[in-house]
PyMOL Python script that loads the backbone (N, CA, C, O; Angstrom):
from pymol import cmd

cmd.read_pdbstr("""\
ATOM      1  N   MET A   1     124.750 208.560  -1.245  1.00  0.00           N
ATOM      2  CA  MET A   1     124.045 209.185  -2.335  1.00  0.00           C
ATOM      3  C   MET A   1     125.020 209.917  -3.257  1.00  0.00           C
ATOM      4  O   MET A   1     124.886 209.861  -4.479  1.00  0.00           O
ATOM      5  N   VAL A   2     125.994 210.599  -2.672  1.00  0.00           N
ATOM      6  CA  VAL A   2     126.965 211.350  -3.484  1.00  0.00           C
ATOM      7  C   VAL A   2     127.745 210.411  -4.402  1.00  0.00           C
ATOM      8  O   VAL A   2     127.952 210.713  -5.577  1.00  0.00           O
ATOM      9  N   LEU A   3     128.170 209.283  -3.865  1.00  0.00           N
ATOM     10  CA  LEU A   3     128.917 208.322  -4.678  1.00  0.00           C
ATOM     11  C   LEU A   3     128.063 207.798  -5.826  1.00  0.00           C
ATOM     12  O   LEU A   3     128.548 207.625  -6.944  1.00  0.00           O
ATOM     13  N   ALA A   4     126.790 207.547  -5.543  1.00  0.00           N
ATOM     14  CA  ALA A   4     125.871 207.070  -6.580  1.00  0.00           C
ATOM     15  C   ALA A   4     125.656 208.136  -7.654  1.00  0.00           C
ATOM     16  O   ALA A   4     125.550 207.812  -8.837  1.00  0.00           O
ATOM     17  N   ILE A   5     125.591 209.396  -7.251  1.00  0.00           N
ATOM     18  CA  ILE A   5     125.448 210.494  -8.217  1.00  0.00           C
ATOM     19  C   ILE A   5     126.669 210.546  -9.125  1.00  0.00           C
ATOM     20  O   ILE A   5     126.533 210.676 -10.341  1.00  0.00           O
ATOM     21  N   TYR A   6     127.850 210.449  -8.549  1.00  0.00           N
ATOM     22  CA  TYR A   6     129.075 210.470  -9.365  1.00  0.00           C
ATOM     23  C   TYR A   6     129.081 209.290 -10.342  1.00  0.00           C
ATOM     24  O   TYR A   6     129.396 209.449 -11.521  1.00  0.00           O
ATOM     25  N   HIS A   7     128.733 208.119  -9.839  1.00  0.00           N
ATOM     26  CA  HIS A   7     128.731 206.924 -10.680  1.00  0.00           C
ATOM     27  C   HIS A   7     127.720 207.057 -11.825  1.00  0.00           C
ATOM     28  O   HIS A   7     128.048 206.800 -12.983  1.00  0.00           O
ATOM     29  N   LYS A   8     126.509 207.454 -11.496  1.00  0.00           N
ATOM     30  CA  LYS A   8     125.445 207.553 -12.502  1.00  0.00           C
ATOM     31  C   LYS A   8     125.745 208.642 -13.532  1.00  0.00           C
ATOM     32  O   LYS A   8     125.455 208.467 -14.715  1.00  0.00           O
ATOM     33  N   SER A   9     126.310 209.744 -13.103  1.00  0.00           N
ATOM     34  CA  SER A   9     126.557 210.857 -14.035  1.00  0.00           C
ATOM     35  C   SER A   9     127.710 210.587 -14.996  1.00  0.00           C
ATOM     36  O   SER A   9     127.912 211.344 -15.945  1.00  0.00           O
ATOM     37  N   LYS A  10     128.464 209.523 -14.763  1.00  0.00           N
ATOM     38  CA  LYS A  10     129.541 209.155 -15.696  1.00  0.00           C
ATOM     39  C   LYS A  10     129.000 208.789 -17.075  1.00  0.00           C
ATOM     40  O   LYS A  10     129.710 208.912 -18.073  1.00  0.00           O
ATOM     41  N   VAL A  11     127.741 208.338 -17.135  1.00  0.00           N
ATOM     42  CA  VAL A  11     127.169 207.912 -18.416  1.00  0.00           C
ATOM     43  C   VAL A  11     126.465 209.055 -19.157  1.00  0.00           C
ATOM     44  O   VAL A  11     125.990 208.867 -20.277  1.00  0.00           O
ATOM     45  N   PHE A  12     126.398 210.225 -18.544  1.00  0.00           N
ATOM     46  CA  PHE A  12     125.777 211.370 -19.211  1.00  0.00           C
ATOM     47  C   PHE A  12     126.623 211.773 -20.414  1.00  0.00           C
ATOM     48  O   PHE A  12     127.821 211.491 -20.444  1.00  0.00           O
ATOM     49  N   PRO A  13     126.027 212.422 -21.395  1.00  0.00           N
ATOM     50  CA  PRO A  13     126.791 212.878 -22.558  1.00  0.00           C
ATOM     51  C   PRO A  13     127.930 213.819 -22.148  1.00  0.00           C
ATOM     52  O   PRO A  13     127.785 214.621 -21.226  1.00  0.00           O
ATOM     53  N   LYS A  14     129.038 213.709 -22.832  1.00  0.00           N
ATOM     54  CA  LYS A  14     130.201 214.559 -22.535  1.00  0.00           C
ATOM     55  C   LYS A  14     129.873 216.041 -22.682  1.00  0.00           C
ATOM     56  O   LYS A  14     130.508 216.885 -22.049  1.00  0.00           O
ATOM     57  N   ALA A  15     128.893 216.355 -23.505  1.00  0.00           N
ATOM     58  CA  ALA A  15     128.478 217.753 -23.689  1.00  0.00           C
ATOM     59  C   ALA A  15     127.917 218.345 -22.392  1.00  0.00           C
ATOM     60  O   ALA A  15     127.828 219.565 -22.255  1.00  0.00           O
ATOM     61  N   GLU A  16     127.542 217.492 -21.450  1.00  0.00           N
ATOM     62  CA  GLU A  16     126.997 217.952 -20.171  1.00  0.00           C
ATOM     63  C   GLU A  16     128.061 218.110 -19.086  1.00  0.00           C
ATOM     64  O   GLU A  16     127.733 218.412 -17.939  1.00  0.00           O
ATOM     65  N   MET A  17     129.331 217.909 -19.439  1.00  0.00           N
ATOM     66  CA  MET A  17     130.410 217.950 -18.447  1.00  0.00           C
ATOM     67  C   MET A  17     130.390 219.237 -17.617  1.00  0.00           C
ATOM     68  O   MET A  17     130.569 219.188 -16.400  1.00  0.00           O
ATOM     69  N   TYR A  18     130.177 220.371 -18.253  1.00  0.00           N
ATOM     70  CA  TYR A  18     130.200 221.645 -17.529  1.00  0.00           C
ATOM     71  C   TYR A  18     128.796 222.173 -17.273  1.00  0.00           C
ATOM     72  O   TYR A  18     128.626 223.305 -16.822  1.00  0.00           O
ATOM     73  N   GLY A  19     127.808 221.366 -17.557  1.00  0.00           N
ATOM     74  CA  GLY A  19     126.420 221.727 -17.319  1.00  0.00           C
ATOM     75  C   GLY A  19     125.822 220.843 -16.246  1.00  0.00           C
ATOM     76  O   GLY A  19     126.116 220.993 -15.060  1.00  0.00           O
ATOM     77  N   LEU A  20     124.988 219.931 -16.673  1.00  0.00           N
ATOM     78  CA  LEU A  20     124.238 219.096 -15.739  1.00  0.00           C
ATOM     79  C   LEU A  20     125.133 218.230 -14.851  1.00  0.00           C
ATOM     80  O   LEU A  20     124.866 218.097 -13.657  1.00  0.00           O
ATOM     81  N   ILE A  21     126.173 217.649 -15.406  1.00  0.00           N
ATOM     82  CA  ILE A  21     127.069 216.795 -14.599  1.00  0.00           C
ATOM     83  C   ILE A  21     127.676 217.607 -13.452  1.00  0.00           C
ATOM     84  O   ILE A  21     127.664 217.179 -12.298  1.00  0.00           O
ATOM     85  N   SER A  22     128.194 218.761 -13.785  1.00  0.00           N
ATOM     86  CA  SER A  22     128.807 219.623 -12.776  1.00  0.00           C
ATOM     87  C   SER A  22     127.798 220.049 -11.720  1.00  0.00           C
ATOM     88  O   SER A  22     128.106 220.040 -10.528  1.00  0.00           O
ATOM     89  N   GLN A  23     126.604 220.419 -12.143  1.00  0.00           N
ATOM     90  CA  GLN A  23     125.584 220.904 -11.224  1.00  0.00           C
ATOM     91  C   GLN A  23     125.083 219.820 -10.276  1.00  0.00           C
ATOM     92  O   GLN A  23     124.962 220.055  -9.074  1.00  0.00           O
ATOM     93  N   ILE A  24     124.794 218.641 -10.807  1.00  0.00           N
ATOM     94  CA  ILE A  24     124.256 217.572  -9.949  1.00  0.00           C
ATOM     95  C   ILE A  24     125.312 217.081  -8.967  1.00  0.00           C
ATOM     96  O   ILE A  24     124.995 216.760  -7.821  1.00  0.00           O
ATOM     97  N   ARG A  25     126.553 217.021  -9.406  1.00  0.00           N
ATOM     98  CA  ARG A  25     127.618 216.602  -8.494  1.00  0.00           C
ATOM     99  C   ARG A  25     127.834 217.647  -7.404  1.00  0.00           C
ATOM    100  O   ARG A  25     127.995 217.303  -6.233  1.00  0.00           O
ATOM    101  N   ARG A  26     127.839 218.916  -7.785  1.00  0.00           N
ATOM    102  CA  ARG A  26     128.027 219.993  -6.815  1.00  0.00           C
ATOM    103  C   ARG A  26     126.914 219.976  -5.763  1.00  0.00           C
ATOM    104  O   ARG A  26     127.183 220.116  -4.569  1.00  0.00           O
ATOM    105  N   ALA A  27     125.675 219.806  -6.203  1.00  0.00           N
ATOM    106  CA  ALA A  27     124.545 219.787  -5.278  1.00  0.00           C
ATOM    107  C   ALA A  27     124.623 218.580  -4.342  1.00  0.00           C
ATOM    108  O   ALA A  27     124.340 218.699  -3.150  1.00  0.00           O
ATOM    109  N   GLY A  28     125.003 217.428  -4.878  1.00  0.00           N
ATOM    110  CA  GLY A  28     125.126 216.228  -4.051  1.00  0.00           C
ATOM    111  C   GLY A  28     126.197 216.378  -2.985  1.00  0.00           C
ATOM    112  O   GLY A  28     125.992 216.005  -1.830  1.00  0.00           O
ATOM    113  N   VAL A  29     127.323 216.917  -3.371  1.00  0.00           N
ATOM    114  CA  VAL A  29     128.407 217.142  -2.415  1.00  0.00           C
ATOM    115  C   VAL A  29     127.965 218.155  -1.362  1.00  0.00           C
ATOM    116  O   VAL A  29     128.304 218.019  -0.187  1.00  0.00           O
ATOM    117  N   SER A  30     127.218 219.158  -1.774  1.00  0.00           N
ATOM    118  CA  SER A  30     126.739 220.182  -0.850  1.00  0.00           C
ATOM    119  C   SER A  30     125.845 219.598   0.232  1.00  0.00           C
ATOM    120  O   SER A  30     125.912 220.020   1.386  1.00  0.00           O
ATOM    121  N   VAL A  31     125.009 218.634  -0.127  1.00  0.00           N
ATOM    122  CA  VAL A  31     124.142 217.994   0.870  1.00  0.00           C
ATOM    123  C   VAL A  31     125.010 217.391   1.969  1.00  0.00           C
ATOM    124  O   VAL A  31     124.835 217.705   3.147  1.00  0.00           O
ATOM    125  N   ALA A  32     125.928 216.543   1.590  1.00  0.00           N
ATOM    126  CA  ALA A  32     126.772 215.853   2.566  1.00  0.00           C
ATOM    127  C   ALA A  32     127.659 216.822   3.354  1.00  0.00           C
ATOM    128  O   ALA A  32     127.824 216.672   4.565  1.00  0.00           O
ATOM    129  N   ALA A  33     128.221 217.801   2.671  1.00  0.00           N
ATOM    130  CA  ALA A  33     129.116 218.757   3.328  1.00  0.00           C
ATOM    131  C   ALA A  33     128.374 219.605   4.364  1.00  0.00           C
ATOM    132  O   ALA A  33     128.907 219.874   5.441  1.00  0.00           O
ATOM    133  N   ASN A  34     127.166 220.018   4.047  1.00  0.00           N
ATOM    134  CA  ASN A  34     126.414 220.831   5.001  1.00  0.00           C
ATOM    135  C   ASN A  34     125.930 220.022   6.196  1.00  0.00           C
ATOM    136  O   ASN A  34     125.840 220.549   7.305  1.00  0.00           O
ATOM    137  N   ILE A  35     125.619 218.758   5.984  1.00  0.00           N
ATOM    138  CA  ILE A  35     125.262 217.890   7.109  1.00  0.00           C
ATOM    139  C   ILE A  35     126.474 217.739   8.029  1.00  0.00           C
ATOM    140  O   ILE A  35     126.351 217.846   9.249  1.00  0.00           O
ATOM    141  N   ALA A  36     127.635 217.491   7.441  1.00  0.00           N
ATOM    142  CA  ALA A  36     128.858 217.323   8.234  1.00  0.00           C
ATOM    143  C   ALA A  36     129.211 218.603   8.990  1.00  0.00           C
ATOM    144  O   ALA A  36     129.554 218.559  10.172  1.00  0.00           O
ATOM    145  N   GLU A  37     129.126 219.730   8.309  1.00  0.00           N
ATOM    146  CA  GLU A  37     129.461 220.997   8.962  1.00  0.00           C
ATOM    147  C   GLU A  37     128.464 221.322  10.071  1.00  0.00           C
ATOM    148  O   GLU A  37     128.853 221.758  11.154  1.00  0.00           O
ATOM    149  N   GLY A  38     127.194 221.111   9.797  1.00  0.00           N
ATOM    150  CA  GLY A  38     126.168 221.381  10.799  1.00  0.00           C
ATOM    151  C   GLY A  38     126.292 220.503  12.028  1.00  0.00           C
ATOM    152  O   GLY A  38     125.980 220.926  13.141  1.00  0.00           O
ATOM    153  N   PHE A  39     126.746 219.285  11.823  1.00  0.00           N
ATOM    154  CA  PHE A  39     126.915 218.345  12.923  1.00  0.00           C
ATOM    155  C   PHE A  39     127.845 218.895  14.003  1.00  0.00           C
ATOM    156  O   PHE A  39     127.630 218.650  15.190  1.00  0.00           O
ATOM    157  N   LYS A  40     128.866 219.628  13.600  1.00  0.00           N
ATOM    158  CA  LYS A  40     129.859 220.136  14.540  1.00  0.00           C
ATOM    159  C   LYS A  40     129.508 221.504  15.129  1.00  0.00           C
ATOM    160  O   LYS A  40     130.228 221.999  15.996  1.00  0.00           O
ATOM    161  N   LYS A  41     128.430 222.112  14.681  1.00  0.00           N
ATOM    162  CA  LYS A  41     128.042 223.408  15.241  1.00  0.00           C
ATOM    163  C   LYS A  41     127.522 223.220  16.655  1.00  0.00           C
ATOM    164  O   LYS A  41     126.930 222.191  16.980  1.00  0.00           O
ATOM    165  N   ARG A  42     127.743 224.207  17.477  1.00  0.00           N
ATOM    166  CA  ARG A  42     127.430 224.070  18.899  1.00  0.00           C
ATOM    167  C   ARG A  42     125.982 224.410  19.246  1.00  0.00           C
ATOM    168  O   ARG A  42     125.393 223.773  20.119  1.00  0.00           O
ATOM    169  N   THR A  43     125.410 225.394  18.583  1.00  0.00           N
ATOM    170  CA  THR A  43     124.060 225.811  18.961  1.00  0.00           C
ATOM    171  C   THR A  43     123.013 225.216  18.028  1.00  0.00           C
ATOM    172  O   THR A  43     123.297 224.902  16.871  1.00  0.00           O
ATOM    173  N   LYS A  44     121.810 225.067  18.547  1.00  0.00           N
ATOM    174  CA  LYS A  44     120.723 224.515  17.739  1.00  0.00           C
ATOM    175  C   LYS A  44     120.394 225.388  16.526  1.00  0.00           C
ATOM    176  O   LYS A  44     120.169 224.850  15.441  1.00  0.00           O
ATOM    177  N   PRO A  45     120.360 226.715  16.672  1.00  0.00           N
ATOM    178  CA  PRO A  45     120.090 227.534  15.479  1.00  0.00           C
ATOM    179  C   PRO A  45     121.140 227.353  14.380  1.00  0.00           C
ATOM    180  O   PRO A  45     120.804 227.341  13.196  1.00  0.00           O
ATOM    181  N   GLU A  46     122.407 227.214  14.770  1.00  0.00           N
ATOM    182  CA  GLU A  46     123.462 226.968  13.782  1.00  0.00           C
ATOM    183  C   GLU A  46     123.262 225.615  13.098  1.00  0.00           C
ATOM    184  O   GLU A  46     123.344 225.510  11.874  1.00  0.00           O
ATOM    185  N   LYS A  47     123.000 224.592  13.895  1.00  0.00           N
ATOM    186  CA  LYS A  47     122.769 223.255  13.336  1.00  0.00           C
ATOM    187  C   LYS A  47     121.585 223.284  12.378  1.00  0.00           C
ATOM    188  O   LYS A  47     121.647 222.728  11.282  1.00  0.00           O
ATOM    189  N   LYS A  48     120.512 223.935  12.801  1.00  0.00           N
ATOM    190  CA  LYS A  48     119.308 224.017  11.982  1.00  0.00           C
ATOM    191  C   LYS A  48     119.592 224.718  10.654  1.00  0.00           C
ATOM    192  O   LYS A  48     119.093 224.302   9.609  1.00  0.00           O
ATOM    193  N   ARG A  49     120.387 225.773  10.701  1.00  0.00           N
ATOM    194  CA  ARG A  49     120.732 226.511   9.479  1.00  0.00           C
ATOM    195  C   ARG A  49     121.426 225.610   8.463  1.00  0.00           C
ATOM    196  O   ARG A  49     121.081 225.634   7.282  1.00  0.00           O
ATOM    197  N   PHE A  50     122.385 224.827   8.899  1.00  0.00           N
ATOM    198  CA  PHE A  50     123.115 223.958   7.976  1.00  0.00           C
ATOM    199  C   PHE A  50     122.252 222.804   7.471  1.00  0.00           C
ATOM    200  O   PHE A  50     122.378 222.394   6.318  1.00  0.00           O
ATOM    201  N   MET A  51     121.387 222.286   8.320  1.00  0.00           N
ATOM    202  CA  MET A  51     120.473 221.229   7.862  1.00  0.00           C
ATOM    203  C   MET A  51     119.488 221.779   6.838  1.00  0.00           C
ATOM    204  O   MET A  51     119.097 221.082   5.902  1.00  0.00           O
ATOM    205  N   ASN A  52     119.090 223.043   7.025  1.00  0.00           N
ATOM    206  CA  ASN A  52     118.194 223.692   6.069  1.00  0.00           C
ATOM    207  C   ASN A  52     118.885 223.890   4.721  1.00  0.00           C
ATOM    208  O   ASN A  52     118.267 223.693   3.675  1.00  0.00           O
ATOM    209  N   ILE A  53     120.143 224.271   4.738  1.00  0.00           N
ATOM    210  CA  ILE A  53     120.913 224.428   3.501  1.00  0.00           C
ATOM    211  C   ILE A  53     121.045 223.069   2.809  1.00  0.00           C
ATOM    212  O   ILE A  53     120.911 222.971   1.589  1.00  0.00           O
ATOM    213  N   ALA A  54     121.307 222.027   3.596  1.00  0.00           N
ATOM    214  CA  ALA A  54     121.412 220.672   3.042  1.00  0.00           C
ATOM    215  C   ALA A  54     120.098 220.262   2.383  1.00  0.00           C
ATOM    216  O   ALA A  54     120.102 219.656   1.312  1.00  0.00           O
ATOM    217  N   GLN A  55     118.979 220.590   3.018  1.00  0.00           N
ATOM    218  CA  GLN A  55     117.665 220.264   2.450  1.00  0.00           C
ATOM    219  C   GLN A  55     117.460 220.990   1.122  1.00  0.00           C
ATOM    220  O   GLN A  55     116.913 220.418   0.179  1.00  0.00           O
ATOM    221  N   GLY A  56     117.891 222.233   1.047  1.00  0.00           N
ATOM    222  CA  GLY A  56     117.791 222.980  -0.204  1.00  0.00           C
ATOM    223  C   GLY A  56     118.603 222.334  -1.312  1.00  0.00           C
ATOM    224  O   GLY A  56     118.132 222.222  -2.444  1.00  0.00           O
ATOM    225  N   SER A  57     119.811 221.910  -0.999  1.00  0.00           N
ATOM    226  CA  SER A  57     120.655 221.229  -1.984  1.00  0.00           C
ATOM    227  C   SER A  57     120.058 219.889  -2.383  1.00  0.00           C
ATOM    228  O   SER A  57     120.189 219.459  -3.529  1.00  0.00           O
ATOM    229  N   LEU A  58     119.405 219.236  -1.440  1.00  0.00           N
ATOM    230  CA  LEU A  58     118.751 217.964  -1.728  1.00  0.00           C
ATOM    231  C   LEU A  58     117.617 218.164  -2.741  1.00  0.00           C
ATOM    232  O   LEU A  58     117.444 217.351  -3.649  1.00  0.00           O
ATOM    233  N   GLU A  59     116.862 219.228  -2.589  1.00  0.00           N
ATOM    234  CA  GLU A  59     115.780 219.516  -3.530  1.00  0.00           C
ATOM    235  C   GLU A  59     116.339 219.883  -4.908  1.00  0.00           C
ATOM    236  O   GLU A  59     115.737 219.572  -5.935  1.00  0.00           O
ATOM    237  N   GLU A  60     117.483 220.541  -4.915  1.00  0.00           N
ATOM    238  CA  GLU A  60     118.164 220.839  -6.169  1.00  0.00           C
ATOM    239  C   GLU A  60     118.554 219.529  -6.862  1.00  0.00           C
ATOM    240  O   GLU A  60     118.379 219.383  -8.072  1.00  0.00           O
ATOM    241  N   CYS A  61     119.082 218.583  -6.088  1.00  0.00           N
ATOM    242  CA  CYS A  61     119.426 217.258  -6.625  1.00  0.00           C
ATOM    243  C   CYS A  61     118.193 216.578  -7.205  1.00  0.00           C
ATOM    244  O   CYS A  61     118.251 215.966  -8.272  1.00  0.00           O
ATOM    245  N   ARG A  62     117.074 216.692  -6.489  1.00  0.00           N
ATOM    246  CA  ARG A  62     115.834 216.073  -6.954  1.00  0.00           C
ATOM    247  C   ARG A  62     115.477 216.596  -8.357  1.00  0.00           C
ATOM    248  O   ARG A  62     115.136 215.822  -9.252  1.00  0.00           O
ATOM    249  N   TYR A  63     115.562 217.899  -8.525  1.00  0.00           N
ATOM    250  CA  TYR A  63     115.259 218.479  -9.832  1.00  0.00           C
ATOM    251  C   TYR A  63     116.208 217.946 -10.903  1.00  0.00           C
ATOM    252  O   TYR A  63     115.768 217.582 -11.994  1.00  0.00           O
ATOM    253  N   TYR A  64     117.497 217.900 -10.602  1.00  0.00           N
ATOM    254  CA  TYR A  64     118.475 217.421 -11.585  1.00  0.00           C
ATOM    255  C   TYR A  64     118.248 215.959 -11.941  1.00  0.00           C
ATOM    256  O   TYR A  64     118.453 215.563 -13.089  1.00  0.00           O
ATOM    257  N   LEU A  65     117.830 215.158 -10.978  1.00  0.00           N
ATOM    258  CA  LEU A  65     117.536 213.753 -11.263  1.00  0.00           C
ATOM    259  C   LEU A  65     116.308 213.617 -12.167  1.00  0.00           C
ATOM    260  O   LEU A  65     116.289 212.792 -13.080  1.00  0.00           O
ATOM    261  N   ILE A  66     115.298 214.422 -11.908  1.00  0.00           N
ATOM    262  CA  ILE A  66     114.108 214.416 -12.767  1.00  0.00           C
ATOM    263  C   ILE A  66     114.494 214.841 -14.182  1.00  0.00           C
ATOM    264  O   ILE A  66     114.077 214.219 -15.158  1.00  0.00           O
ATOM    265  N   LEU A  67     115.284 215.893 -14.285  1.00  0.00           N
ATOM    266  CA  LEU A  67     115.726 216.381 -15.593  1.00  0.00           C
ATOM    267  C   LEU A  67     116.553 215.323 -16.319  1.00  0.00           C
ATOM    268  O   LEU A  67     116.370 215.109 -17.517  1.00  0.00           O
ATOM    269  N   SER A  68     117.454 214.667 -15.606  1.00  0.00           N
ATOM    270  CA  SER A  68     118.294 213.621 -16.201  1.00  0.00           C
ATOM    271  C   SER A  68     117.449 212.495 -16.778  1.00  0.00           C
ATOM    272  O   SER A  68     117.725 211.987 -17.865  1.00  0.00           O
ATOM    273  N   LYS A  69     116.416 212.113 -16.033  1.00  0.00           N
ATOM    274  CA  LYS A  69     115.512 211.062 -16.504  1.00  0.00           C
ATOM    275  C   LYS A  69     114.734 211.546 -17.723  1.00  0.00           C
ATOM    276  O   LYS A  69     114.626 210.829 -18.718  1.00  0.00           O
ATOM    277  N   ASP A  70     114.190 212.765 -17.648  1.00  0.00           N
ATOM    278  CA  ASP A  70     113.401 213.315 -18.753  1.00  0.00           C
ATOM    279  C   ASP A  70     114.224 213.468 -20.032  1.00  0.00           C
ATOM    280  O   ASP A  70     113.696 213.322 -21.134  1.00  0.00           O
ATOM    281  N   LEU A  71     115.507 213.761 -19.884  1.00  0.00           N
ATOM    282  CA  LEU A  71     116.390 213.892 -21.050  1.00  0.00           C
ATOM    283  C   LEU A  71     116.849 212.533 -21.576  1.00  0.00           C
ATOM    284  O   LEU A  71     117.475 212.452 -22.632  1.00  0.00           O
ATOM    285  N   GLY A  72     116.537 211.470 -20.840  1.00  0.00           N
ATOM    286  CA  GLY A  72     116.915 210.127 -21.264  1.00  0.00           C
ATOM    287  C   GLY A  72     118.367 209.779 -21.000  1.00  0.00           C
ATOM    288  O   GLY A  72     118.917 208.876 -21.631  1.00  0.00           O
ATOM    289  N   TYR A  73     118.992 210.492 -20.069  1.00  0.00           N
ATOM    290  CA  TYR A  73     120.402 210.242 -19.778  1.00  0.00           C
ATOM    291  C   TYR A  73     120.605 209.005 -18.905  1.00  0.00           C
ATOM    292  O   TYR A  73     121.606 208.303 -19.051  1.00  0.00           O
ATOM    293  N   ALA A  74     119.662 208.733 -17.998  1.00  0.00           N
ATOM    294  CA  ALA A  74     119.837 207.606 -17.077  1.00  0.00           C
ATOM    295  C   ALA A  74     118.541 207.314 -16.348  1.00  0.00           C
ATOM    296  O   ALA A  74     117.668 208.173 -16.223  1.00  0.00           O
ATOM    297  N   ASP A  75     118.433 206.079 -15.868  1.00  0.00           N
ATOM    298  CA  ASP A  75     117.342 205.705 -14.978  1.00  0.00           C
ATOM    299  C   ASP A  75     117.757 206.164 -13.582  1.00  0.00           C
ATOM    300  O   ASP A  75     118.728 205.654 -13.023  1.00  0.00           O
ATOM    301  N   THR A  76     117.042 207.101 -13.033  1.00  0.00           N
ATOM    302  CA  THR A  76     117.423 207.683 -11.753  1.00  0.00           C
ATOM    303  C   THR A  76     116.541 207.204 -10.600  1.00  0.00           C
ATOM    304  O   THR A  76     116.568 207.795  -9.520  1.00  0.00           O
ATOM    305  N   SER A  77     115.765 206.150 -10.810  1.00  0.00           N
ATOM    306  CA  SER A  77     114.821 205.703  -9.783  1.00  0.00           C
ATOM    307  C   SER A  77     115.513 205.293  -8.485  1.00  0.00           C
ATOM    308  O   SER A  77     115.030 205.624  -7.402  1.00  0.00           O
ATOM    309  N   ARG A  78     116.617 204.589  -8.573  1.00  0.00           N
ATOM    310  CA  ARG A  78     117.343 204.171  -7.354  1.00  0.00           C
ATOM    311  C   ARG A  78     117.916 205.388  -6.628  1.00  0.00           C
ATOM    312  O   ARG A  78     117.892 205.455  -5.399  1.00  0.00           O
ATOM    313  N   LEU A  79     118.424 206.333  -7.385  1.00  0.00           N
ATOM    314  CA  LEU A  79     118.937 207.552  -6.767  1.00  0.00           C
ATOM    315  C   LEU A  79     117.825 208.337  -6.078  1.00  0.00           C
ATOM    316  O   LEU A  79     118.034 208.923  -5.015  1.00  0.00           O
ATOM    317  N   MET A  80     116.653 208.345  -6.686  1.00  0.00           N
ATOM    318  CA  MET A  80     115.518 209.044  -6.072  1.00  0.00           C
ATOM    319  C   MET A  80     115.139 208.376  -4.747  1.00  0.00           C
ATOM    320  O   MET A  80     114.750 209.057  -3.798  1.00  0.00           O
ATOM    321  N   GLU A  81     115.249 207.061  -4.682  1.00  0.00           N
ATOM    322  CA  GLU A  81     114.983 206.350  -3.428  1.00  0.00           C
ATOM    323  C   GLU A  81     115.994 206.759  -2.357  1.00  0.00           C
ATOM    324  O   GLU A  81     115.626 206.992  -1.205  1.00  0.00           O
ATOM    325  N   GLN A  82     117.250 206.842  -2.738  1.00  0.00           N
ATOM    326  CA  GLN A  82     118.287 207.262  -1.798  1.00  0.00           C
ATOM    327  C   GLN A  82     118.047 208.701  -1.346  1.00  0.00           C
ATOM    328  O   GLN A  82     118.213 209.031  -0.171  1.00  0.00           O
ATOM    329  N   LEU A  83     117.658 209.542  -2.282  1.00  0.00           N
ATOM    330  CA  LEU A  83     117.375 210.935  -1.972  1.00  0.00           C
ATOM    331  C   LEU A  83     116.234 211.013  -0.942  1.00  0.00           C
ATOM    332  O   LEU A  83     116.296 211.810  -0.006  1.00  0.00           O
ATOM    333  N   GLU A  84     115.214 210.199  -1.116  1.00  0.00           N
ATOM    334  CA  GLU A  84     114.091 210.180  -0.168  1.00  0.00           C
ATOM    335  C   GLU A  84     114.549 209.760   1.219  1.00  0.00           C
ATOM    336  O   GLU A  84     114.086 210.312   2.217  1.00  0.00           O
ATOM    337  N   GLU A  85     115.456 208.785   1.293  1.00  0.00           N
ATOM    338  CA  GLU A  85     115.980 208.344   2.590  1.00  0.00           C
ATOM    339  C   GLU A  85     116.719 209.471   3.283  1.00  0.00           C
ATOM    340  O   GLU A  85     116.531 209.699   4.478  1.00  0.00           O
ATOM    341  N   VAL A  86     117.562 210.182   2.535  1.00  0.00           N
ATOM    342  CA  VAL A  86     118.302 211.308   3.110  1.00  0.00           C
ATOM    343  C   VAL A  86     117.327 212.406   3.534  1.00  0.00           C
ATOM    344  O   VAL A  86     117.493 213.009   4.594  1.00  0.00           O
ATOM    345  N   SER A  87     116.329 212.660   2.725  1.00  0.00           N
ATOM    346  CA  SER A  87     115.339 213.688   3.041  1.00  0.00           C
ATOM    347  C   SER A  87     114.625 213.383   4.360  1.00  0.00           C
ATOM    348  O   SER A  87     114.399 214.285   5.167  1.00  0.00           O
ATOM    349  N   LYS A  88     114.273 212.119   4.579  1.00  0.00           N
ATOM    350  CA  LYS A  88     113.613 211.734   5.830  1.00  0.00           C
ATOM    351  C   LYS A  88     114.527 211.948   7.034  1.00  0.00           C
ATOM    352  O   LYS A  88     114.071 212.332   8.111  1.00  0.00           O
ATOM    353  N   LEU A  89     115.813 211.698   6.840  1.00  0.00           N
ATOM    354  CA  LEU A  89     116.770 211.902   7.937  1.00  0.00           C
ATOM    355  C   LEU A  89     116.917 213.388   8.288  1.00  0.00           C
ATOM    356  O   LEU A  89     117.104 213.752   9.449  1.00  0.00           O
ATOM    357  N   LEU A  90     116.828 214.225   7.265  1.00  0.00           N
ATOM    358  CA  LEU A  90     116.935 215.660   7.521  1.00  0.00           C
ATOM    359  C   LEU A  90     115.678 216.190   8.175  1.00  0.00           C
ATOM    360  O   LEU A  90     115.588 217.383   8.465  1.00  0.00           O
TER     361      LEU A  90
END
""", "prot")
cmd.dss("prot")
cmd.show_as("cartoon", "prot")
cmd.util.cbc("prot")
cmd.orient("prot")
């Protein structure tokens, strides 16, 4: 999903470089990073905390994808499908 976000956001207007592009990429990376970090935690409460943070970042991504579509920057339907798959795993 993160790679797809980076690829799709390349077509966004350059004026969004420090706005929407930065935010959606940061949120996407956060999902994957928190899953990876949580995976190595030893206790269930620690693991749960990181998965919860990942879920929050995933919802942030969802909003940015909706906004990107509404602004006419890109068709985000495939990314939304990927986001749903990750959400089910979490």
